[in-house]
Structures are given as structure tokens and as C-alpha cells.
N, C-alpha and C positions, 0 to 999 in steps of 0.2 A: 504495499501500499504506500500511495504518498502525497504528504501531505505539500498545499504549497502553501508557504509563505507569502505575508507582501513584504515585500525584499525592502520596499519604498520606504516604508512606516517601523522598517526594523523592529518588527516579532511578528507576535501573529499575528493569527488572520482577525479583523476584529469588525463589529455589527458594519455592512453596508461593502465588505470592502470582499473580495474573491477568495472563497475555501471548495472543497472536493464540490459539496454537496450543489452548492448558490452555484458553480461554472457550470456542472449539469444541470441546473435550473434554467440559467436563459441558454442551455441549448437543446431545450425542450425537453429534457433527460425528466424523466422519476424521482424527484425529490424522495417522496419514500422511500421508493423502493434501494435506492444509493446510500438513504444514511439504513435500510437492512445491510448493503452489505457493507455500509463502514465498518460497522459492530458484529458482523458478520466474519471481518477482515480478524480485527481483533480479538476475538475467541479464539481464530486459530492459531495467529500466533502467541498466544500464554499454553494453547494446548502443544504447541511444536515445540517453546519452551520447558514443560514439563516434562515430556516427555523423550529429551534432547537431553534433561536430568536427572532422570530414571534410567536411561540408555545409556550415559556415559560412565554411571555408575554399575549398572551390569556389565559393559567396559572391562571394569577395572577387574571387577572380581573376576571375572570369566578368563582374565589374562593370565589371574595372579593361576590359577589353576589348572590349566593344559594339562602337566604333568600327571596329576592325578587323574584326571579325567580324561586319560589317555587320546585328546583334541575331540571330543566330544562335539559336532555341531552348536552353536551358539542356543539355536530354537531351542532345542532338548534340554537343557543345560537350566534355561526357562522354562520349564516344564512346571517346576517345581515354584512356580509363579514366585508369593512371598518371600520363600528360603532364601532364591536371589541378589532380589534386589529392595531396595523402599519401600517401605510399608508406608498405607494409608498415614498411618502418624506422626511417620516423618514427612514425607513428603507436605503434608501442612505446616508441619513443624517450618522444616526449607523454605515455604514461601511467604511467610510471617518471617521471620529472622534474618535470611539469608546462606543460616546456618546449622546446623543438625546436634539442636541439646538433651544431651544425657535424662533418660528419665526409668530409673531402677524397677518400677512396674512395667511397664510396658517392655522392656528389654528384656524382664524376665518370662514374660507372657509370648513378648514372639520366639525366644527359645523354645519355649514348652511347643509352640503353632510347628514350630519347623519342624523338631523331632517327628511330632506327630504325622505332620506331613508325608515324612518320612518314610517314615514305620506304617502308614496307611498303604502304602503302597503296594509291600516288600510283600513279594513272598513267603518270608518266612513266619511259621508261628509261632511265636513268646511263648518262652514254659516263666519265664519272671513275672511272678506276681506284680499286678499292677502298683503296689505301694512303694515293690523295691525301685518297680523302674520310673513313676514317678520322684523316689527319693533319690535316685541319681540324676538325674534332669535337673533336680533341686540344687544338688550342691558341685553341678558345674556353671550354674547360673549362680549363686550365690559368691564366687568362685573369679567368674568374670566382674560380677559389679562390686566387687570389693578388691578386684585388680590382683588377688591372688598368685606370686608363685607359684611354682608346682605341677608336673605332672602328673596323670590318673595314672594309678596302679590296680591292677589287680592280680588275686592269685588264686588257683583252684586249683584246690590235691587230688581232683578223682581221681580215680581209678581207673580201670577199662570193664570194672562189674560195673559202677556207675554210671558209663556211657560219654555220649559229647554232652545231649540237658541243655543246657542252659551257659556253658560253654561260653564264653565271648560275648553272651547279650548287653554288660551290665558296660565292660566298653565299648560296645557301637554304641551303647549310646547316649554313651559321653563321646566320644569323638563327631557321632552331627552335631551333637548341641553344643561342644566343644569351635566347630566350624562353622553351625548362627550361629552363634557368639561375634567369632571373631568378623564374619559378614554384615552384621545385623549392624546398618551406622548407628542406631538409637540407643547402640549397649557405648559407642563408641565414640560419643556426643561432648557435647560442651557441657561441663558445671553450668548453675544459672550463678546470675548475684558476684558478690565481691568474696576474695578472701580476706576475712579477721584478721588475718597476721599479716597480710602482702597485700595493699590496696593495686599493685599491680597487675596481679596473678588472674587478672576476671576470665572468668568463664573460659577454666584452665578445660581441658578437654580428658575424656575417659580415655585407653586404652588397655583393649583387654590384652593381658598376657600371650603368649603365645605356650602352647604346653603339646606334647603328644599325650599317646594315648600304651600305656602299659601289658600288658596279656600275656602272665608264667605261670605254664603248667605242665603237669607231672606226663599227663595219660597220650603218648606217642600215636594213638592213633585216631584223637581228632585234631590233628594238622591238618588237613585238604579241608575240612568241611569247614574251620575257624577261621583258615585261610580266603576261604569261599565263601563264605559272613562279610566280609569284610570286605572282598573287590564284588560283592554283590550291590555295595554300597557305597561305590566308587569312593574308599578309604586306599591308604599306599598304605605297601605294608613295606616300612623301612628293613635295611642292615643296619642290626645295633652299633656293629665296629663303624659306620660312616656318618654317627648321627651326628652328631658335631655338621659335617658337608649340607644335610637334607634338613633338619633344622632353621639353617639358614636359608635355608630353596624356598620355593613357592606352594611346596604343601606344606596347605591350610594343620592337619593335625597327622599329623606321621603314626602308623605305628608299629610296635618295638612288640615279635613273639620270644618272650622266653619258655625255651623247652629243656625237660628234663628234671634231675632231682632235686627238690627247695633248696638242700641243706649245702648245697656246693654250686648250686647255678646262682642264684641269687645274693651271695655277698656279692661276687665276680661280677655282677650286675651295672652297668654304666648308669642308673637309674639314678636320677640326681635329688633333690627338692622335691617330694611329692604334699602336691594339695586336697587328692582326695585320693585313701587306700581304702580297696575294700577287698575284704578275708572270702575266700568260702576252702572249708578243706576239704577231707577226701574219708578214707577210711570205709571200704565197701556198700558205701551206699547207704548204711546205719547210724555213722557217728558213731559209734565206742568204743569205738578200738584205737588202741595207740598209734597208729597211723595219724587219724584227725590231731591228736595232741601234739602231737608232734610236728605235723604239716602246721597245724599252727602259730607253735611255738618260731619255727623254721623263716616261716614269712613277718612277723615281731621282729627278730632279731635280725632280722638283716632291715628291712624296710620303715621301722615305728621311729627312729629316731631322726629318721631323711622325712617323714611329715616335719610343714612347717609349721610353727604357734599357730593357733587358730584352723591349723588341718581339716579335716575329714575323714573318720574313720567304722569301716562300717563290716561288722562282727557275722558270717554265716554258719549257718548253722548252733547255732546261739543254744537253743532248747535243747542240745545233747551237754551228756552226764561230761563226755574229756572238753571239747569246746570252752564249757566255763571254767572246768580245773584250767587249761590252759592261760584262759587272758584273769585267773586271779592269784596267779601262781607272779604270773609278767609284772601285773602289776601292783603297786605299794597302795596301799588299802588309800582307798579317797580318791585316788588320783585320778577320777573321773565319775561321769555321769553319765550308764545307757539312757535310751531314750528308745522303744518300740519301731519299731520301722513295719514288723508281720510277723507273724508265728512265728518264724526262726532268724530272720536278724535285725539287731540292735546296731545302733548306730553312737557317737559320741564326736565331742567338739576337743581334740589334746590342747591342752592345756601349761603340759612340763614334761620335761623330758627323765621324771624319777619310778624308774622297775628295778627289775631284781632278777635272777638267774633261779629259776628253780633245782633243786639239789638234784631228783629228776632229771634232770634235762641237762645241764650238766656234768655229769656222771653219765649218759648215754651216750645222747646225741653227738654233745660236742667233744665228746673225749674218743669218739669213733673219726669224729672232723679231721683232726686235726692234721696240716703238714705231714707224711713220709716223709716229705729231704729234713724240715725240719727237727722233727725227734728223729733225724739221727746222726744228724749234726750236736743235739743234747745228748746223743750218746760219747758220741767222739768230749769234746769238752766231759760227760761223769770219768772218762780216762783220763785225760790230760789231770783234773783233779787228784787222780788217785794215785797220779804220776809226783804228782806234785805236793801240794797241801791242799787238804780242804776245805774252806776257811771262809765262809760269805753269810751275809744276811739273808731269806730266803732268796725265791726268784722266778720268775716268771712261768718258770717249768712249772711250780705248783698251783699255780693259778691255770687252771683251763680255759674260763673267759677269760680273763686274759690274753693268755698265746695267742685266740682265738682270732679275737679284736688284732691283735697288733700285728698277725699276716695276714687278717683281713686289709689293714690299712695299708700295710706295703703291697696286696695286691693294685688297689686300687689308686698307690701311686704312683708302683712302675706302668701300668693302662694311662694313663694321667701322661705320663712326661712319653713315655713311648710312641704315643699318640702324635705327641710336641717335635719328638723328634724328629718321625718320620714326615711329619711337613715341608719341615726343610731340609732332611739328607736322611733316606731313610739306610742309605747303610753302617752305618755311623749308632755304635751302641749306645741305649739310653741312659745316661750315669742320674746315679740314684743317690746323694746323699743325705744319711741317716747321723741324726747330731742327738747325743743324749750325756744328761752328766749320770754321774750315779751306775758306772762300769760295772763296780761288784763283784762275781764269780764270772762275768762274761757274758750270761745267760740269751740276755735282749740282743749283745754283739751277734752272737750266734745266731741267731734267729735270726735278722735283717741278711746277718753275709751269705744264710744257708739261699739265698734267693743266686745267689756268684754261680749254682748251681745245677740252672734250668737251662743251660744251651739258648736261651732266649735273648740274648742279646744283650741282657741286663748289666748295669757297670754299676754297682753300689759299693757305695764310700763309706765306712764308718766313721763319725768323731764323735772321740767317751773324753770326758772331762771328770776325772774321779781322784781322791783325795787319796791316794792309796791306801786305806786305815786295815782292810783285814786284809789276813795272810797268802788266798786264792788270787787275790787282783792282780802284780806284777808278773810271777811265773806265769798264771795262765794270757794275761795281754803279752809277755814275749813270744808265747805258743803261737797264736793267732800274729803275731807280726809275722812269725814265720812261714805259716803255713797263706795265712793273704797277699802279702806284700805289702805296697801301696794301696792296698784297700782300706787300709786297717791302721786306724789311726787313736795316741791317747796320748793326752796333756794330762801330767798329777799336781793337783795341788786343791789349791780352794778355790772352787768355781765364781765363788765376791769378786775374786782377783781376777784369775786365769783365763773367763770369759768374758774379761773384757777386750781379750785381745783374740779374738775366735773372727776376724777378719784377716786375720795375719797368719791365726795357725791354719787357717783354710786357703791359704793363697785366693782371696776374693773368692770363692766360691758360695754357696748359699745352701741352707736347710732346705729338705724338701717335706721330713716325717722330722719333728721331736721329739724325743723322749724327758720327761722331768724327772728324776727320780732323784737326782742329791739331797742334801741338806735338807731336812723332816722339819721346820717351822715356817714360818708365817714370812721371814725375812729374806730367810732360803730360795724359799719360791716364788717369793716378785721377783730380790735378786734374777732368778737363771732365768726368767720366763719375761724377765723387761732384756735382759742380753742377748736373747733368740732371739728375740725379734728382732733384733739389728740386721741378721747374716739371716732371719727367715725368709723362703721363698711365698708371694702373694699365696695361699689357699691352702699354706705347707698344715699338714696333721698335724695335731700338740696333746700330746696323751700329759695329765701328770699324776703322776703313780701316787698313791693314795690321799688325794686329794676328796676327801668324801666324810661324811656325819663321821658322829665316834668312833672311832673301830678301838679295840681293847686289845689291840696288839702296837698299835700307832697310838700313842700319846695322845701327838699335837695334831693330826689328823682334822677336826675343827679348823684351826687356825688357818694349816694348807689350801684344805678348801677357802677361808673370809680369803687369801690370798688370789686366787683363784678367781673369782666370784669378782672381783675387781677388775679381773682386764674383762669377763664378759661383760658386767656391770657397763665401763666404758663402751664398751662394743671394736676394742682390741682384739677381739677372743670370741669368736665364737661357738657356743657349747654344745654339742652334737651327745 
């Protein structure tokens, strides 16, 4: 449409001057018809603008997911109408203000609508109860609107006799819900109003964090069926080894499958922070066996500490005695408040990290799962002590769970360093520096250095600081120097003084894993952590030995815990 401005008067048409309708009238046209024509043209322009806005949104969404959808035509992807584009509320919002504003209620409703639309057109017959389905979607929606970081993780300990049943259904729903949250403009809009603490941050934009969905299961017979479940819903099953690469790609919600025995697979997995954790046990379908008890605890020990504060946990088969026994023994009394989801499932929010190690689990599952190479190293160490002098105070080998955690942490550090090394130079060995105060009898050092004997291109260097207070320390260190050469380093003296020179002692290297096991006092722990942080690699794993509530054998353990918590409360150390 063309508007004819009155150029001589320098402004818009005035009464008595030429406008479109007036010119037409003088030419014998039909004024009423032309008025309607002008109005219709304006309406068409506004409609075209609205369609352009919505279509542009769809283009950006579709182009970001070509890999996942295998290059399907845009028309087919738009068949799930509201799922891919702007919803009516968001479109109205756009025209009113020029931008889309975040709305928690509409965001949650939109996520539910998207999941319902996707599943209603699915050929899969869900076995998961309606209550569980709603809770799964709600948990992802809540994590989205709260901008909670972390992945979705589900464990399913079903055995072959249980069949595949509802395996993967919850993860499927969670992935679809997360995909909807990422794509829904109203979930990623701007906040209304001013920030009282910062008047310049008006209309701060919300952004749903990206998260992966993990499914761990022990029943190999369900692999094909589970994969088909996700591919039928256009979800991308990724390779865990390429996690960083895939996570930074255009794939909205990568799916990772962890297959195998929980006790061996889960601790070594690359799962990071967890926003929602859903546990399903096994046990031959009746849930009353030792298998269910161990399966539940294996999943809790591997994943609970990775759940972020205020993250959500679902416990399946809670109606069985074995599952309840595992939960009651794992959590410190009063550590959680259960809410019923349905007759067999409970949920709660994580508020702290207080857990304990059930004796039955420690003496059976953990003992059986200790690394045989580590055990062989300790056997060698025992021979060295017998040949020299056996004089030391306690050792990590006497604490099965502490040994388990050291080994697990070492595996994670090795994985991370190897990933970084391969991205730079795949032929170069991954160097891992372990730093410890309190060498004592050498048990921790032998555990960490055992990772040299695996033929997997890992170069472990142990750096120890010790008072040389016990008889075994010096002769054992001499043996280690003889066996491990330049991979073993020891500094004698009070760590409050010697650790100040750690950078020089390490020739500029930095620590990837730290053990604080030196002077058992508040000042001792404060000094060791403070000095170690100066040579710690970002993301370094730190263990505070005996930093715990009152221990009869360690009179100052509570003071040591106070020192540890000073660093946690300041944010310099993140407690896991």
C-alpha cells in the first residue's frame, strides 16, 4: 500500500488535500470500496508481520535440531503445532511489548502440553502410572523455571525376569519436557520489573539450562527396545565418550545409556551435576531380594552426592522392605521428608549431604568391588613393612569406603585429564598430580601410584609432605622412590612451613587431587588447605581426612570439620 503525503505542506494529508481515498473519489472511483481496501491491506500487513515473527521463531528452532531430526522437512516438524513455535500467549505478549516475558505458570503449562501432545500421538503404551508421569514432567518444569543446573538421571535395576516393562519411560518424558522447556519462548523470556538490588538489571532474561538425560540399566536384553523408544520420539542417543562435544552441539537433549552392573558402571560414569535423580531397583520382580537392596544402594552411593542442593529424588519400589531398608540405612535420621507419588514411589528434595555407610553394604558390596590392582599394591606394601619396620597410625586400607572413594575419585580425575590431553595431543600420556599431607605408612600413595600399572597411558605423580614421625615412613618412601623413580616425590618437615614452598617443590606443576591428612587440628587443616589451594588446578578433588563430627579415635575431628567448613562456607571449596 502507498500513502501519498502532501509534499508542499511537509506533512500528512490534511482536510481538503489529496489522500488515497480522496484521489480515487475525484477520479470517479468508489470511496467506500477504497476505504475497505485500505483497511484490508493494513490487516494483511499485520497478519504478515505476525506470521513472519512466528515463522522466524520456528526456523531458528528447527535449524538448531537438524541433526536430531535427521533433516525432516520443516512441515513435518511443525505438525506438533504448539510444541515447536510460539504459543498464543507468547504471541500476544510479543505484540504488546515487543519482547516475550517469562511466566512461570504458562511455562509449566506449556511444557505439560508439549509432552501430552508428543505422547498422545505415540504408538508406545505407557506402563508408568499417571501420577509418576505428572511428577516427572513437574520436576523438569520446576528445574527449568528455577534455572537449576544438572542432568536428569534414571537408574533401572530390572533383571531379565522383570522384562523391559516401563524401562526408559520416565527418561523419555523428562527428555521431551526438557526439549519443550528449551524451545518454549515464554520459559526463556524476560523478567518483569526492576531488580531491587540492581536498578540497571531491568527485564533480566531467564534461560533454561541445557541438560542431558541419562538412563542406567543392567538388563542387556532391553537395549534395542530402549533405543527404539527414544528414536521413535526423535531423540538423539549420544556417545558418553563424546559428552563435551555433543553437549555443546545443536542437539537439544542428548540421551546417554549406561549399560552393565551398577557397582562397576555407575561410579566411573561421566555424569556430572544432577537436577533430578530417579531410582528403580531390581530383584526378580518382587523387590524382596538382596539384589534390590544392593541395587538401590549402588545407585545412591554413585549419584546422590552429585545431586545439586534442592534437586529432586524419586525412589521407586519404596513399598518393598528391601528398598526401605536401603533408604533407612543410607540417610541420617531426619535427613529427608518423603512425599508419596503413588503406591510404590516416593519423592523428596535434597537439602544436605549427610549420609552413612551401612555395615552390611560396606562388608559385602564395597569390599568385593575394590580394585584388584590396588589390593595387589597393598600386598606389596605389606611386604615392604615386614622387611623394614611396621610402624604407622591407621591407613586407608582399613577403611573400605574411604578406599572406594579414593579409587573412584582417581578414576574421575584420570578420565577428565585424559579428555583434556586427547583434545591437545592424543599421543601424550595424561599426567595426574596427586598431593597429600600425611604420607604415614604409604598406603594412600600406593593406591594412587597403582594407576601407573594399567597400560592406559596415564602418568601419575605423587607429591607427599610428612613429618617423618613414624618408623615406617622413611624406609617405605625409599622403597617407593626405588620402584617409581621420578613419579614419587616426598618432602619431610612440618607442612605449615614446607607446604609454603609447594610450587617450587613441584616445579610449577599443579595438583589434580589433594588429600588433607596431616596435622589433626583446626590450624593444621586451615594451613594445609590454604597452601594447597595456591597450587590446585581448578576443579581439583580435595579429601579432608577425619574432618567429621565427633570420632572417638580422633579427639579433634570436630575442630577439623570446622576448619573444612570455613572454606566451604566461603565458596572456595564445594562440598560433595
